[in-house]
N, C-alpha and C positions, 0 to 999 in steps of 0.2 A: 504493499499500499504506499510505500515511501516514494517520494518524487524520484524520477529517473529510472523506475522499474518498468513502466508501461511505455511501449513504443508507439502505440496508436491511441485508441480510446482508453479512458481511465479504467482501472481494475476495480470492480465493485467488491464490497466486503465478502459477498457470497462466492464470487470468483476467486478471490484470494484465499479464503478458507478451503475451498474445494481443491485448488491447486497445491496448497501447502500440505493438506492431508494426503493427497494423492502422491506427493513427492516423498514425504516422510514415511508413508506406508508402502513405498516403492510399488505403486499400482500402475500408474500410467494413464488413467482416465483423465481427460482434459475437457474443460469447457471453453478455453481460450487457447489460441495457437501459440505453442511454445516459442517457435522461431520468429513469428511475425508480430505477436501482441506484446512480447517482452523484449526489452533491450538486452544487450550483452551482460550488463550487471544483473538484470532480473534472471537471465538464464543461469548465471553463476550462482545465484542464491538458490534456485531450484536444484542445480547440480549438487550443491553443498548439502541440501536436505536429503537428496537421494543417497549421497554417501553415508550420511549419518543413519538414515533408515536402513540402508543395506547392511551396515555393520551390526545393527540390531540394538533394541533398547536395552537389553540386559547386558550385552557385550560393552556398550558404551558406558553404562552406569558402573559396571564392574571395573573398567579401566580407569574411570575417574576416581572411584574409591581407592583403587590400588595406587594411583598416583599421589593421592592425599595421604596414603598410609594409614587409612582407617580400616578397622576390622568390619567385615561383612557378617551378618548374622547367618546362622545355619539355614534358615528359611530362604534368604537371598541367595546363598550358595546353592541350595537345592534347585531353585528356579533356574539359575544360570547353568547348572550342570545339565538340567533337562533341556535347556534351550540350545546348547551346543553339543550335546551327546558326550559330555566329559566323563571318561571312564574312571573307575575307582583307582585311587592312587596317583592320578595325574595332577600335577601342581598347577594351580590357576595362572600365576604369572608367566610360567613357561609356555602354556598354551596360548595365552593372550598375545605374547610376542610373536609366536609362530603365525597366529591368525592374521595379525596386522601385516606382517611381512608378506605373507602369501597374497593377501588382498591387493596391496599396492604393487607387488611385482607382477601379478597377472594383469592388472589394469594398465600398467606401463607397457607390458608387452603388447597388449591390445592396441594401445595408442600407436606404437611403432609399426604395427602391422597395417592398421587402417589408414594412417596418414598418407603414404604414398599413393594409395588408390583413390582417396578422396581428393588429393591434390591434382590428380589427373583429370578430374571433372571440372576444371576451371572453365570459366566462360571464354568465348573466342577473343574478347577484347582485353584479356589479362594474361600476365605471364606467370610461369610456375612460381617465381620468387615472390611476386606481388600477392598471389592467391594463397601462399603457404600459411600465413597466420590464421586465415579463415579455415583452411582445411585442417590445420592443427587443432583448432577449437572444436571442429566437427568430430575429429577423431577422439579427443579427450572426452567430450560429452557422451558420445555413443559407446565408447569403451566402458566408462563408469556406469552408464545407464544399463548396458547389456549385462555386465557382471553382477550388478545389484538387482538384476531382474526387474528393472523399473519400467521399461518400455517407453520412456519419454524420448521423443525425437525432436530435433529442431527443424525437421521437414514435415510439412503437413501430411504428406502421403507415406510417412514412415520410410520403409526400405523398398517401396514398390519399384522405384527407379533401378534398384539393384537386384531385382527378382531373378534375373538370368545371369548374374555374376557369381560364379561358384566361389571365387576368392572371398568376397564380402560375406557370402552365406556361410562359408566354413568358419571364418574368423568370428563373426557375430554369433553363430550357433555355438562355437566352442566356448566363448565367454559366458553365454547364457547357461550352458550345461554346467560349467565349473562353478558359477555362482549359485546354481540350484542344488548342488551336491551337498553343501553344508560344510562349515568350517572343520568339524571333527573329521569328516571323510577326507577333506583335502590335506589335513595334517597327517592323517594315516597313510595316504597315498604318497605324500612327501617322504615319510619314513621308509615306505616300501621301496621307492626309487633310490634313496640313499643306500639302503641295504643291498640292492641289486648292484650298484656301482661298486660297493665295497665287497661284493661276492659273499654277503651274509644272507641268512634266511630271515624273512620277516613276513609272517602270515597276516594278511589283512584281517582286521577284527570283524566279528559277525555282523555288526551294524553296517560297516562299510560294504560288505558283500551283499547285504540285503539292498542297500540304497543303489549300488552300482548295477546289479542285475535287474532290479525293478525299473530303474530309469531307462536302461537300454531296451527292455521289453516294451515299455510304454512309448518310447520314441519310434521303435520299429512298427509295432502294431498300429499306433496312431497314424503314422505316415501311410501305411498300407490302406487303412480305412478311409483316410482322407483322399488318397488317390482313387479308390473305388467310387467315392462319392462325387468326384469332380471330373473324372476322365471323359465323361460325356457332356459336361457343362461347357457351352461355347464361350461363356463369360470369364472362365478361369483357365481350364486346361484343355478343353475340347479341341481347340485349333492349334495346339502346340505339338512339336515333335516329341517323341518318346523320351529323349534325353533331357529336354527341358521340362517335361511334365513332372519328372520326379523331384526336381529341385524345390518347387513350391510346397508339396505335401510334407517333405522332410523338415524343412525350416518351419512350417506352420505347426508341425507336431512338436518340435522342440520349443517354440515360442509360446505355444498354447498353455504350457504348464508354468504359468506366472511371469513370462517375460514381457509380452505385450507388443512386441514388434510385429509387423506384418508385411508380407510381400504380395499380398492380394487383398482387394477390398472385401471385408467381411460380409457386407451386405449382398455381395454377388454369389456367396457360397450357396450350395444346395441345402435343403432342410436337414438331410442326413449328416452333412459335414458340420452344420451348425450344432447339431446335437452331439456329435463326437467331440467337437471343440469344447463344449460345455462340460462334458465328462472329464476331459483332460485338465481343464481349468479347475474343476472341483478337486481333483486329486492333488494338483499342485507339485511343489518341489519337495525337498527333503528337510528333516529336522535340523535346526541350527543354520539354515541357509538364508539367502536374501529373499526367497520366495515364500509364497503363502500356500493356501489350500490345506486339505486335510493331511497331506504329506504322503510321500511314496511308501514309507514304512507302514502307515495305516492301511494303505491299499494292499501291501504284501501280507499283512496279518489277516485281512478279510479274505483275500484270495486263497491263502493257505488253509484257513478254517473252512471255507466253502468247499474247496476241492477235497479236503480231508473228510468232511461230512458226507460228500457224495460217494467217496470211496470207502465209507464206513471205517475210517481209520480212527482207532481209539485215541491216538495222540498225534494230530497233524504236525508235520515237521517241514522245515525249510532248510535244505542242505544239512540234514541230520541234526538239526536243532529245533526245539519246540519253543514256542512263545509262552511266557509265564502268564498266569491267570490275570495278574494286574495289568499287563500290557494288552491283553484281549479286551478287558473291561474298559481301559482307557480308549482303545480304538472304537469300540462300540459307542461309547458315550460321545466321542468327538464327532463321528459320522452323523449320529442322531441329532445332536445340537446343530451342527453345521447345516445339515439338510433342512431342519426346521427353520433355522434363521434365513436361509436363502429363499425358501418358499414363502415364508411370512413377508419378507421384504418385497418379493415379486408381487404378491397380492396387494400389498400396500401401494406399490407403484401403479398397479392396474386401478386401484381405487381412486387415487388422486389424479392420475393422468388420463384415465378413460371413464369418467363418471357417467353412468347411464348410457354408454355407447354400445350399440348392438354388435354382435360378432361379425355380421356381414360388412359393417363399416370399419371395424378395427383391423380385420385381415390378420396379418402376422405381427401386429404391434405387440401383443402379449409375449410372443416369442422373443422379440427384441428387448422387451423389458426384463424378461427372465435372463437373457444373455448378459445384460448389463449387471444384474444382481450377482450372477455367478462370477463375472469378471471382477466386480468390486470385492466380493468376499475372498476370492482366490488371489487378490492383489495382482491381477494379470494386466489389465489395461486395454485388452482387445475390446473393440466397440463396433457396433453396427452404425454408429453416427448419430444415435438418438440422444446421447447424454447432454449435449449443449442445449437441446430443445426442451428438456425437462423443466417442470415448474420448480419454484424454490423448495417446496416440500419434497419433491422427488430428488433433487440434488442433495438436500440435507439427509435423506434416507441413505443415499449412496455414500455420503461422508461418514455416517455412523457405521455403515456396513464395512467400509474400507478399514476403519480403525479396529472394529471387532475382528475382522478377518486377519489383521496383522497381530494383535495381541491376544485375541480370544483363545485360539487353539493352545498356545503355550500356557496361558493361565489355567485352562481347563485340565490339560494333561498334567501339569505340575501339581495341581490340587489333588488329582486322582492318584498321582504317584506317591505323594506324601502320606496318603491314607489317613487313618484316624484311630480313635480308641475303639477297643472292642465293645460292641453293644452290651448293655446290662442284661437285656432280654433277648433270647434267640427264639424266633417262632418256628414251628414245624413247617417243613417244605412238602409241597404237593406239585404233581405234574399236571399240565394242561395240554390239550391237543394243539399242535402247531401245524399250520398248513392244511 
């Protein structure tokens, strides 16, 4: 709201609140154009909020406490341990230093890789040297935004101009995947790579294996389903060659799980692909990462239990390991609360945005509203373009949903992991028919 932030029309309080929440919660939903409605200073403020939000509320607060040499309580440490997957015996200061080092090294590498390609897109009336500062800012902004899974872009059409550029797709996709794995998994991977160089053995921990395998499965299956849904759509893949057809589904499968960049207009996707995208957004990234959603580990627990139940397995297992009852309970609670929150928000948006409007007049508007709510909760940022047109009540609903989607799952899981006192009275159990 300060002078010098807006490039064109003044920013309203609601626009400022929406943009700040979206940046801090690394969502990417926008009501004003980041590149056109904000000055360079305004974009820098947005980028700073993205970086703070990407490092995480608990990570940042813990680093400040550590810097001031204050002691954190056991409850605060339990929340931080749950947020980054800190294993037993791991010292907090050592993990914090490794996390910050990995974040800034990966983002710096992303800048170095993106800068040459962005600089080649200079206008005809400029030279490489004259355009370099602008290309460098574009590389910095998109590298940080991609690793933090924010989805903010200073281009109104996101990465659509680079939809057939395999280099940009690979670099941006790689940054998104690394940012969505979680700090704990990244530090575990770093230790594994160092052990390989020193010719020592280092087995990846169980959570790392769950996250890596589940993320790979979601990317591959998501890309295949999106390809099947769009290969006959003339507005997306229908008129493209086979080699180009696969680039868009793969990138969209990666970005749908909380990144928010897009190489195709979401409003042009088929209904099948929109539904698949919503499922990917709801699952989201991994624990302790820059992304949101119910997390890949929750999906892994659900899939393992479902497959085990169908196979009549007494103790469903994932790579010869079974999930503890507290983990299963936390996963069920998280999905139930998240699903209820998304549906309630979508119904509220329908109530305030489509009051008394018949189905034949609304068409697919409710699907667009549901898409926005899933995107807000999963802190994704993909949009069908309806967000800027929402009323003040609708935008406030998305603001609350973005905040709850960022901090809610962590708080819910942390509360369930801490447990409580044994009940004074235990009631007898009985079975009921299911299904």
